[in-house]
C-alpha positions in Angstrom: -137.5 112.8 -7.6 -136.2 116.1 -8.9 -137.9 119.1 -7.4 -139.5 121.6 -9.8 -137.9 125.0 -10.3 -139.6 127.8 -8.2 -137.3 130.7 -9.1 -138.1 131.2 -12.8 -136.6 134.6 -12.9 -133.1 133.2 -11.9 -133.6 130.2 -14.3 -134.3 132.6 -17.1 -131.2 134.6 -16.5 -129.0 131.5 -16.4 -130.4 130.2 -19.7 -130.0 133.6 -21.3 -126.3 133.7 -20.2 -125.7 130.2 -21.5 -125.6 128.3 -18.2 -127.8 125.3 -18.9 -128.0 122.3 -16.5 -124.5 121.3 -17.6 -123.1 124.7 -16.9 -124.3 125.1 -13.3 -121.0 123.9 -11.9 -119.2 126.5 -14.0 -121.5 129.3 -12.8 -120.9 128.2 -9.2 -117.1 128.2 -9.7 -117.3 131.7 -11.1 -119.4 132.8 -8.1 -116.6 131.4 -5.8 -114.0 133.3 -7.7 -115.9 136.6 -7.7 -116.5 136.3 -4.0 -112.9 135.5 -3.0 -112.6 138.9 -1.1 -115.2 137.6 1.3 -113.5 134.3 2.2 -113.4 130.8 0.8 -116.8 130.2 -0.8 -117.4 126.6 -1.8 -120.5 126.6 -4.0 -121.1 123.9 -6.6 -123.8 122.7 -9.0 -125.8 121.4 -6.1 -125.9 125.0 -4.7 -127.3 126.3 -8.0 -129.9 123.5 -7.8 -131.1 124.8 -4.5 -131.0 128.4 -5.5 -133.3 127.6 -8.4 -135.7 125.9 -5.9 -136.1 128.7 -3.5 -133.0 128.9 -1.3 -131.9 132.5 -0.9 -128.1 133.2 -0.9 -126.5 136.0 1.1 -126.4 139.6 -0.2 -122.8 139.3 -1.1 -123.4 136.2 -3.2 -126.3 137.9 -5.0 -124.0 140.8 -5.9 -121.4 138.4 -7.3 -124.1 136.7 -9.4 -125.2 140.0 -10.9 -121.6 140.8 -11.9 -121.1 137.4 -13.6 -124.4 137.6 -15.4 -123.9 141.2 -16.4 -120.6 140.2 -18.1 -122.3 137.3 -19.9 -125.4 139.2 -21.0 -123.6 142.4 -21.9 -125.9 144.6 -19.8 -126.4 145.7 -16.2 -128.2 143.1 -14.0 -130.0 144.2 -10.8 -130.2 142.0 -7.7 -134.0 142.4 -7.9 -134.0 140.5 -11.2 -132.5 137.3 -9.5 -135.9 136.5 -8.3 -135.0 135.7 -4.6 -137.2 136.7 -1.8 -137.5 140.4 -0.9 -134.2 142.2 -0.7 -132.9 143.2 2.6 -133.9 146.8 3.4 -131.2 148.7 5.3 -133.8 151.1 6.7 -135.8 148.5 8.6 -133.9 149.5 11.8 -135.2 146.7 14.0 -133.2 146.2 17.2 -131.5 142.7 17.0 -132.5 140.4 19.8 -129.2 138.4 20.1 -125.5 138.8 19.4 -125.6 136.4 16.6 -128.5 138.3 14.9 -126.6 141.5 15.5 -123.5 140.3 13.7 -125.6 139.1 10.8 -127.6 142.3 10.6 -124.4 144.5 10.8 -122.7 142.3 8.1 -125.6 142.8 5.7 -126.1 146.5 6.5 -122.4 147.4 6.1 -122.1 145.4 2.9 -125.2 147.0 1.3 -124.0 150.5 2.1 -120.6 149.7 0.8 -122.2 149.0 -2.6 -124.2 152.3 -2.6 -121.8 154.2 -4.7 -123.9 157.4 -5.0 -127.2 158.9 -4.1 -129.4 158.3 -1.1 -131.8 155.5 -0.2 -135.6 156.1 -0.1 -135.7 154.9 3.5 -137.3 157.3 6.0 -136.7 157.7 9.7 -139.2 155.6 11.7 -139.8 157.1 15.2 -141.8 154.0 16.5 -138.9 151.7 15.7 -136.5 154.2 17.3 -138.5 154.1 20.6 -138.7 150.3 20.4 -134.9 150.2 20.2 -134.5 152.5 23.1 -136.8 150.3 25.2 -134.9 147.2 24.3 -131.5 148.8 25.0 -132.8 150.1 28.4 -134.7 147.0 29.7 -133.2 143.9 28.0 -130.9 141.9 30.1 -127.1 142.0 29.7 -125.7 139.5 27.3 -124.2 136.6 29.3 -121.3 135.9 27.0 -119.7 137.7 24.1 -117.2 135.1 23.1 -117.1 133.5 19.6 -115.4 130.7 17.7 -114.6 131.5 14.1 -111.7 131.2 11.6 -109.3 133.8 12.8 -108.3 135.0 16.3 -108.9 138.6 17.3 -106.4 140.3 19.5 -106.4 143.5 21.5 -103.9 145.0 19.1 -106.5 144.5 16.3 -109.1 146.2 18.4 -106.8 149.2 19.2 -106.4 149.7 15.4 -110.1 150.0 15.1 -110.2 152.9 17.6 -107.5 154.7 15.6 -109.6 154.3 12.4 -112.7 155.5 14.1 -110.9 158.7 15.3 -109.6 159.3 11.7 -113.2 159.1 10.3 -114.5 161.3 13.1 -111.9 163.9 12.3 -112.8 163.7 8.6 -116.5 164.1 9.4 -116.0 167.2 11.6 -113.7 168.9 9.2 -115.7 168.2 5.9 -119.2 166.9 7.0 -120.8 163.6 6.2 -122.3 164.5 2.9 -119.8 162.9 0.7 -121.2 159.5 -0.5 -117.7 158.4 -1.3 -116.6 158.9 2.3 -119.6 157.0 3.7 -119.0 154.1 1.2 -115.4 154.0 2.1 -116.2 153.7 5.8 -118.9 151.1 5.1 -116.4 149.1 3.0 -114.0 149.1 6.0 -116.7 147.9 8.3 -117.8 145.2 5.8 -114.3 143.9 4.9 -112.4 144.4 8.1 -114.7 144.7 11.1 -117.4 142.1 10.1 -114.8 139.3 9.7 -113.5 140.2 13.1 -116.9 139.9 14.6 -117.1 136.4 13.0 -113.6 135.5 14.3 -112.4 133.8 17.5 -112.3 135.8 20.7 -112.9 135.4 24.4 -115.7 137.1 26.3 -113.5 140.0 27.5 -112.0 140.6 24.1 -115.3 140.3 22.4 -116.8 143.1 24.5 -113.8 145.3 23.6 -114.3 144.4 20.0 -118.0 145.2 20.0 -117.3 148.5 21.8 -114.9 149.5 18.9 -117.4 148.3 16.3 -120.2 150.3 18.0 -118.1 153.5 17.8 -117.4 152.9 14.1 -121.0 152.1 13.3 -122.2 155.0 15.3 -119.9 157.3 13.5 -121.1 156.0 10.1 -124.7 156.5 11.2 -124.0 160.2 12.2 -122.4 160.8 8.8 -125.5 159.4 7.1 -127.7 161.7 9.2 -125.5 164.6 8.4 -125.9 163.7 4.7 -129.7 163.5 5.0 -129.9 159.8 4.5 -132.2 159.3 7.5 -133.5 155.8 7.2 -129.9 154.4 6.7 -128.7 156.5 9.6 -131.3 155.1 11.9 -130.5 151.5 11.0 -126.8 151.9 11.5 -127.2 153.8 14.9 -129.5 150.9 16.0 -126.8 148.4 15.0 -124.3 150.5 17.0 -126.8 150.6 20.0 -127.0 146.8 20.0 -123.2 146.5 19.7 -122.9 148.9 22.7 -125.3 146.7 24.6 -123.2 143.6 23.9 -120.2 145.5 25.0 -121.9 146.5 28.2 -121.1 150.1 27.5 -124.0 152.1 28.8 -122.3 155.4 28.3 -121.9 155.1 24.6 -125.4 153.5 24.3 -126.9 156.6 25.9 -124.9 158.8 23.6 -126.3 156.9 20.6 -129.8 157.4 21.9 -129.1 161.1 22.2 -128.0 161.1 18.6 -131.3 159.4 17.7 -133.1 162.1 19.7 -131.2 164.8 17.8 -132.2 163.3 14.5 -135.8 163.1 15.7 -135.8 166.8 16.5 -134.3 167.7 13.2 -137.1 165.7 11.4 -139.9 167.2 13.5 -140.6 164.3 15.9 -140.0 166.4 19.1 -142.2 164.3 21.4 -140.4 161.1 20.4 -137.1 163.0 20.9 -138.1 163.7 24.5 -138.7 160.0 25.1 -135.4 159.0 23.5 -133.5 161.6 25.5 -135.2 160.6 28.7 -134.3 156.9 28.1 -130.7 157.9 27.6 -130.5 159.8 30.8 -132.4 157.0 32.7 -130.2 154.3 31.3 -126.7 155.9 31.3 -125.7 154.7 34.8 -122.9 156.9 36.3 -121.5 158.9 33.3 -118.8 161.5 33.4 -119.9 165.1 33.7 -119.3 165.8 30.0 -121.6 162.8 29.0 -124.2 163.9 31.4 -124.0 167.5 30.0 -124.4 166.2 26.5 -127.5 164.2 27.4 -129.2 167.1 29.2 -128.5 169.5 26.4 -130.2 167.1 24.0 -133.2 166.9 26.4 -133.3 170.7 26.5 -133.4 170.9 22.8 -136.3 168.5 22.6 -138.2 170.3 25.4 -137.6 173.6 23.6 -139.0 172.3 20.3 -142.3 171.4 22.0 -142.4 174.7 23.9 -142.0 173.3 27.4 -140.1 176.3 28.9 -139.8 175.0 32.4 -138.4 171.6 31.5 -136.1 173.1 28.9 -134.5 175.6 31.2 -134.2 173.0 33.9 -132.4 170.6 31.6 -130.1 173.4 30.4 -129.2 174.2 34.0 -128.4 170.6 34.7 -126.2 170.5 31.6 -124.4 173.7 32.6 -123.7 172.4 36.1 -122.4 169.1 34.8 -120.1 170.8 32.3 -118.6 172.9 35.2 -117.6 169.7 36.9 -115.8 168.3 33.8 -112.3 167.0 34.2 -110.5 167.1 30.8 -109.0 163.6 31.0 -111.9 161.6 32.4 -113.8 161.0 29.1 -113.7 158.3 26.4 -112.3 159.7 23.1 -115.8 159.9 21.5 -117.1 162.3 24.1 -114.2 164.7 24.0 -115.8 166.8 21.3 -118.6 168.1 23.6 -117.7 171.4 25.5 -119.0 174.8 26.3 -119.4 175.8 22.6 -121.7 172.8 21.9 -123.8 173.5 25.0 -124.0 177.2 23.9 -125.2 176.0 20.5 -127.9 173.9 22.1 -128.9 176.9 24.3 -129.3 179.1 21.3 -131.4 176.5 19.5 -133.8 175.7 22.3 -134.2 179.2 23.7 -134.8 180.4 20.1 -137.6 177.7 19.8 -139.1 179.2 23.0 -139.1 182.6 21.4 -136.4 184.0 23.7 -134.2 185.3 20.9 -132.4 188.0 22.9 -131.7 185.6 25.7 -130.5 183.0 23.2 -128.0 185.4 21.5 -126.2 185.9 24.8 -124.7 182.5 24.1 -123.4 183.5 20.6 -119.8 184.2 21.6 -119.4 181.0 23.5 -121.0 179.0 20.6 -118.2 180.1 18.3 -115.4 179.2 20.6 -114.8 176.0 18.7 -111.7 174.0 17.8 -110.3 175.2 14.4 -110.9 171.7 12.9 -114.6 171.6 13.6 -115.6 173.3 10.4 -119.2 171.8 10.2 -120.2 172.9 13.7 -118.8 176.4 13.1 -121.0 176.6 10.0 -124.0 175.2 11.8 -123.6 177.7 14.7 -123.0 180.6 12.4 -126.3 179.8 10.5 -128.1 179.4 13.8 -126.9 182.8 15.1 -127.8 184.5 11.9 -131.3 183.1 11.9 -131.8 184.0 15.5 -130.8 187.6 14.8 -133.4 187.6 11.9 -136.1 186.2 14.3 -135.1 189.0 16.7 -135.6 191.6 14.0 -132.0 192.6 13.7 -131.6 192.1 10.0 -128.3 194.0 9.8 -126.6 191.5 12.3 -128.3 188.6 10.4 -126.6 189.8 7.3 -123.2 190.1 9.0 -123.4 186.5 10.2 -124.9 185.5 6.8 -121.8 186.7 5.1 -119.6 184.7 7.4 -121.8 181.7 6.6 -121.3 182.2 2.9 -117.5 181.8 3.5 -117.8 178.8 5.8 -120.5 176.7 4.0 -118.5 175.7 0.9 -115.9 174.1 3.2 -118.3 171.3 4.3 -120.6 168.9 2.6 -123.5 168.7 5.0 -127.3 168.5 4.4 -127.8 170.0 7.9 -125.8 173.0 6.9 -127.8 173.3 3.7 -131.1 173.1 5.7 -129.9 175.9 8.0 -129.0 178.1 5.0 -132.4 177.6 3.6 -134.0 178.5 6.9 -132.0 181.8 7.0 -132.8 182.6 3.4 -136.5 182.1 4.2 -136.3 184.6 7.0 -134.2 187.1 5.0 -136.2 186.9 1.7 -139.0 189.3 2.8 -136.3 192.0 3.2 -134.8 191.4 -0.2 -135.5 195.0 -1.3 -132.7 196.0 1.1 -129.5 196.0 -0.9 -127.4 194.3 1.7 -130.0 191.5 2.2 -130.1 190.9 -1.5 -126.3 190.6 -1.7 -126.2 188.1 1.2 -129.0 186.0 -0.3 -127.0 185.9 -3.6 -123.9 184.8 -1.9 -125.9 182.1 0.1 -127.5 180.7 -3.0 -124.4 180.8 -5.1 -122.8 177.6 -6.4 -121.1 175.8 -3.5 -123.5 177.0 -0.8 -126.8 176.1 -2.3 -128.2 172.6 -1.8 -126.8 169.9 -4.1 
């Protein structure tokens, strides 16, 4: 007995495109051809039969379908028109419970972002889901095995190449910011077409953990770029994927770093109490980190305490961060942690002391905050804006203008929603003094094309 069609939307598109029952085999062959970049697909007329009756193909297959139907119909076709069950939402951010679920989640998320040619998603940051992910990372048991049997073997040489690529994207991000949608799509495309097939390949437990560590660093960097671009729901989802990959790799240090990134994002979005919990979970679960990593975690906690006005906890965390950084040995850190140094700690000190209303005390860290590597253009712009705003809070409008002029020079060099946000904050504090000629000139520079929000 032939089952009735349940997906009438998909059936309508097939008929409109000329694929009657006799053409289902041809449609399947065209899907196979369109998806050749993803491996050897072997769909046939029977596959179309089941798609019409409720079976849901993978996201990549749906994209291939839309491209084929668009050519036939002479108009764009959206995946939502295909009539399958609710599309995967990359902002859901749930922590995968198993390695297999993690690989599937990563595969879908990376592929979806690789198709997002421009613009942002509508997904929002979800602090409750972030806290659930932190608890799962901290308290779930270690994965017993990370081996996998797939089509292609994965070697340590393959994994080393992933670390090289990760460092290249990190350098690009620090120099120019994460705001370019093309850069994020390029990185997501690399993850989708290169890293995802490796995760589905053949590897031993030892090699698998190294692979997942490299994949975690790449996904974590992509997440940070999305956060810097203001795409917060997508950023949260990709950092959660990275967190699960770090768990599978048994890399507690990088997992704690990722939780600190989530805490930083929560602070930026006004969820300071949740940021405190995330930072505390990172500190509690990090194990025995290097002094640099410990300093980074405590500086994040200080920022969260400062935002809620807890002066004692803030200053205690700052002191711990300073002591840890004084113990740092330059060659004892993983590559992803080498960025953090006295300038980043000074920036955190300015931010949290400013939140406590201790503006003069905060400005004592201004010189150290600008002692940055020449390649770190975004942090230089962020710290310049922060110092200018702190001067404005302290009532020193002339100094705020001096730093504001420096910011007007730096800002066009980077594409960063966070830099834009700090420019807006500075402008808001300077605007009441606009009748002063110098202030008006600075405001005009800051709102000129290239420094104003896109």
